[in-house]
N, C-alpha and C positions, 0 to 999 in steps of 0.2 A: 669648253673646260676654263674655269676662268684663269687670269693671268697669276695670281697668287692666292692660295686656301688660306684665309686668315685665320681658320682653327686650327692650322698649323704653321703660327707665324713664329719666327726665330725670337726675334723680340716684339716687348710689349707697344712698342710705340709705333708697331707695323698693325698691330691689331685696328681696323678701322671702326669697329664696333664700340671703341671706348670714347671718353670724350679727349677733344683737343688738348686741351690743358693737360689731362694727365700723359698722354703721348709725346708732348713735347717735354713733361718733366722727366719723364723713362730716358728720353735719349738725351736729354742735358745731362742726368746722370752718369750715362756712359762716356762721356766726353770726356777726355782730357782737357785741361786749361790750353793748350796750344791746338787742340782740335776746336774749342769752343771761340779762340781769338780768331781762328781761321773762315768762321761763317761769319764775319764782320766785314768784310770787303765785299767791293764790287764782283770777283771771281771767286768763289767758294769753293775751294779743292774738295775732292773727293775723300771719302773716309770709307776705302773698302772692306775692310774688315767690322763695320756696320752695315755695310750695303747703301748708303749715302753718297748719291751721284753728284758729281759736279754740278755746278750752278753758276750761272751767268746771270747777275742783275743789271737791266739796265738797258731799256730801249725807249723810243720815243715813239708818239704818239697825237702829236697836236692837231694834226688831220689827215692821218692816215698812218699807218704802220712805216717806220725808215728803213728798219735793217732788216735782214734776211730774206732779200727776194725783192719781188716787184707784188703790189699792193695797188688798190684804189687809193685814187688821192683827192680828197675834200678841199674845199676851200681854205684858205689861211684862217687863224684862229679869230682874228679880229672882224675877218668876213661872217666867221659863223656867229658871233655876236652882234653882228648887223640883222641879222633875221630876227633878233628878237623871238626867237622861236625854240624854247626849250625842248618841246617833243620833238622837233624836228632833230635838234641838237643830240638827243637821249638816241634817237635812231642811227644817226650817223657816227655816234663814240659805239654802239652795240653794234656795228657794222663794223667797224674798226677792230674791235675786239675779237668778233667773228674769224674777222682772215688772219687775226694773229694765232688763235687757238688752233685753227684749221692748218697753218703752217706747222704750227708746234705737233698737232696728230700725224700729219704728213711725215716729220724727223722722228716716228715711232714713239712719239711721248718724250720727245727732247733728247732719246737714246741717242739717236743718230746726229744731234747736233753738235758740231765741232769749231764753229767759228764763236770766239768772244764776243762778235761784234753784233749777234744776231738772238740775244733774248727776246723770247715770244712772251713771256709770260707777266714780267714786272716793267712797268712803262713812267718814265718821269713825265707826267702829263697830266693834267692841264697844266699851262703856265697861268698863276691867278693873279699876278701883281698887279699894281694901279699903275695905269700907264699914264705917267705925271708930266711926261716931256717926250715932244717925238723924235728928240734928236737921240734918245736911248736907241740903240741897234735893233733892242729885241721886242721893240714895242707891238710889232705884226702880231706876236705871239700871245699877244695878251687878249682879254675882251674889252678892252677900252679902260674908262677913268672912271666910271661909275661903280661904286659898289657893290649898288643892289643889281643890278643887272649881271654883273661879273658874279657873283653869288649865285643867280637862278643857272645862267647858263654853267656855269661851273659844278653844280651840283649835277646837271642832267648829264653832263659829260663826264662823272666819275660814276653815277649810277650806270649808265650804258656800258661805259667799260666793264666795270665789275661783274655786272649780270647779277641777276636776281633770284639764284639758286637759294634755297636756306642752309645749305652743306657745304657749295664748295664756290669759289670765286672764278669767275672765267681768266682774269687777269687782276693784277696789283694795279691801282693807278695813285700816281704821288703829284697830288698837287703842291704848286713850287711857287718862290723860291720864298720861304718863311723868313723873313718878311722885310719890305721895304726896298727890295731889290730891284730897283726903277730907275737907275742911270747908268752912263756909260763911262765916265772918267771916275777913273782910278777906281773900277768896281770891285776890286779883290781886297782892298783896303779901305773904302771910307768909312767914316762914321758915321750914320744918319741920327741927327738930334732931335728926334719926335718925342713930341708931350704923349702921356699916356691916354689923355681923352682923345688925341687925333690918331693913335695906335686904336683903340678901341671902336671906335666910330668911323673909322676911312681904310686903315688897312688891313685889322682884323677880319672884317665880318665875312669876305670870301672863303678865309679858313677855317673858321669857326662853321660857316655853313658846309663846306664841304665833309665836315669831320662828323657835325651832330646830323644832318640831313642826308647827306651821300655816303656817308660811311666809308671816307677814304681810310684806306689798310696802311697808308706809308704817307708822308711828309716829308717833302727836301727843305733842309735848311740853307740858308742864304750865304754868301762871300762876306757881306757888308756887316758891322759890326751897328749895334743900337744903343745907344746912348754910352759908349764907351766900351761896350761889350761884345766882342763877335756872336753872332748870331749863331754858330756852330759849339760856342762853349756858354750858351747863354742859359741860365738853368731858369731861370723865371721864364723865358720864352716857350723852351720846351718840357720842361716841367710844371711849373705853375701854372702858367695860362692854357698850354695845351692839353696835357693831361687832367691834373687837378680842376680845372676850372671848367675843360670843355668834355672832357672824359673820353680824350683818345686812347684809343686800345692799341694802336697798331706800332711800327718802327719808325723812328727817323733816320733819315740816309743824309749825307751830305753832301751839297753841290760839290761836283768834280775838283779835288783837290782842296778844298775850302779847311779840310783840318792843318795841312800844312801852312797854310795862311794866317793861321793862330799866332803862331811863332814867327814866320818870314816877312810877313806885311805887316798884321796889327802888332805883333812887337809885344801880345799880350801876357806870354810866359816867355822862359828863358831857353828851355830846351824841348824836344819833341817828344821825350815821356812825359813832360808836363804838360804837353800839349794834348796828347792822350789822356791824361788825365784829366784836364779841364773839361774836356769834351765829353767823354764818357759819363763823367760824375753829371754834367749839366742835361743827360737824356740824350745824347746824339748814340744811336745803336750800329751803324753802318756807313763804312768809308766807301765813298765814290773814288776811288785811287788807290795808292798804292805804298802809302807812306806813313802817316801815323799809327794807324792800328796797324797795318800789317807789318812795319819792320820795328815799331818802338811801344807798342802797346804792352806786349808779352815782358818785355824789359822791364817795362813800367810796373807789371805784377809781380816780378822777381827783386822788384828795388823795394818794393812794398809800398807804393806810390798810389795802388790803387788795389783794391777787393776784388777776390773772385765773386763776391755777391754780385759787384757792380758787373762784371762780365758776365755773370749768368741771366742777370735780368734782359741785358741786349742781345744775347744769343736767342733767350726763349722770344722773343718778340718778333726777331727776324726768322726763326722757323716756324713761328705759328702762322706767318703768311704762306710758307710754302706746305704746310700741312693744308690749310685752307683752299689751295690752289689744286690739292689733290693728288700731290708727286708723290706723297708715301702710299697712296692707296692704290686698287686695282683701277680699271677703267670701268667697269659695268655700271658703277652707281651715278657715276659724273657724268652729267649731260653733258657737259664742254667737251669729251674726249669723242663725241659723235661727231662733231659739225666736220663736212666734207671740204676738203681743198677745192671743191668746186666752186665754193661761196667766194674765193678770191678773184676780184676783178668781175664779179659776175653782171648780168644786166643788169638785176636789180639794184645793186651796189654804186652801178654806172647811174641809173635813173637817179638813185640816191642823192650822189653827189650832183647832177645836172639842178635836181630840185633846189639842193643847199645852194648851189651857184648864182642861179635865179634870185634865190631870196635875199641872198646875201646883197644885193646891186641898190644901192641909195645915190638917187637923183639929188643934186646938190642945188643945181639949179637949172631953169628950162629958158636962157635969153630967148627973147623973140618967140616963144613957141614952137622952137623948132623940132623938139621931139612931140609926138612919133615922126618920124620920117616919113615924106609922101613920096610913096614910089612913082608917082605919074608927073612928077615935076624934079626929082633929085635922080640923076641917071648914074653918077658916079661919087664914090667915097672914096677919099685920100687915108690912108691909111701909114704914118710917117713916125721914123723914131728908130732908136737904136734895138729896142724891144720889138718891133713891130712884128717880126717873124721869129718871134724865142716865145715860151711857153716858160715863166717866172713863177714857178710855184711859192716861192717865202722860204721862212727857217724852216729848219726841223722835217724837209720834203723827204718823201719816199720815192720810187723809182714806178712810174705808172704800169700797169700791165696791157693797155692800150695807148697807141701813138696819141700824142694830144694835140690839141687843135690851136695853132697860133692865131692871134688876133686877124693878120692878113688872112692867114686861111680861112679863118671865118667870115 
């Protein structure tokens, strides 16, 4: 017996035989303005009268699922790029999203998921900023300084995460942070003065590739400004380039707290209502955080600063992703609802992590041909240093299923 008989659906948007655009529009027409605004923040509250469940946006999956339990941990992102193997990266990210879906299935299609920090279908990964300065603390999250390599690895990662089913997304991938967000100093407020040529030849290619070749369903905007305009309120970036030129059809989410910095740090506008207006009209659909959209977008609407049309556009984009994930459908036709929790930390995935680790190693020099070690002449090896008996996975690392092996133990 199916979970939901769609010949007897209560609402048109629940009829999975209809096009997603039709279903989204039907749901949109049933929502109040207040309910629409509630959809535009990272924790979208339930709407019981329409049988719409609460939804948490945002987990990390740079090299394994971070939140929501224990998962397989793969090499850090910069190490994955060092493999120069896009097929391997596809397999890695596919394994990551398999584990995410498996845990979602374990939670009864998310219905038993209670932790705001354990979203398992929307991932703010990969990081495809250019690594311009090793002093930037997030350099290990990137795929390095080369736009071609970053594009190839980024596309493979996005495709693996989102899956290849023609009707459903396995998870949502969110390449970040758009754009030129690659320095540590004053990162919430700095203004990057970059020529349009440099943007198009160096900073844009990886994003363009993940949109056009990878079909990324979400993009995260950056904290910084570009040539005087905050990225999160930059219509040229989010509307003209991303949507009009590249054909992006997904939704844009802010880096966490970025809409607040439009007012607080960039001083781009004077009030938070004007900040909500600037971000919404520039093409920002979802706020990671609980401030500008959560507290001030509705008041901006009531004051006549923003139109319901702009709110509708943003809400439709965010809802479209949820429909593509199959959240409003029965489970019978979605292949990803069948992924067993047995895949989490499986031997197959552990072997894949080992393969990726081996391929990621780069020999920079080999003085006096000391490598490979001659076991006939070398009897002891010294393993020294603070981290000799530690396992450091790097930024945005999850908890491993199996006990990791330290350099000393190895």
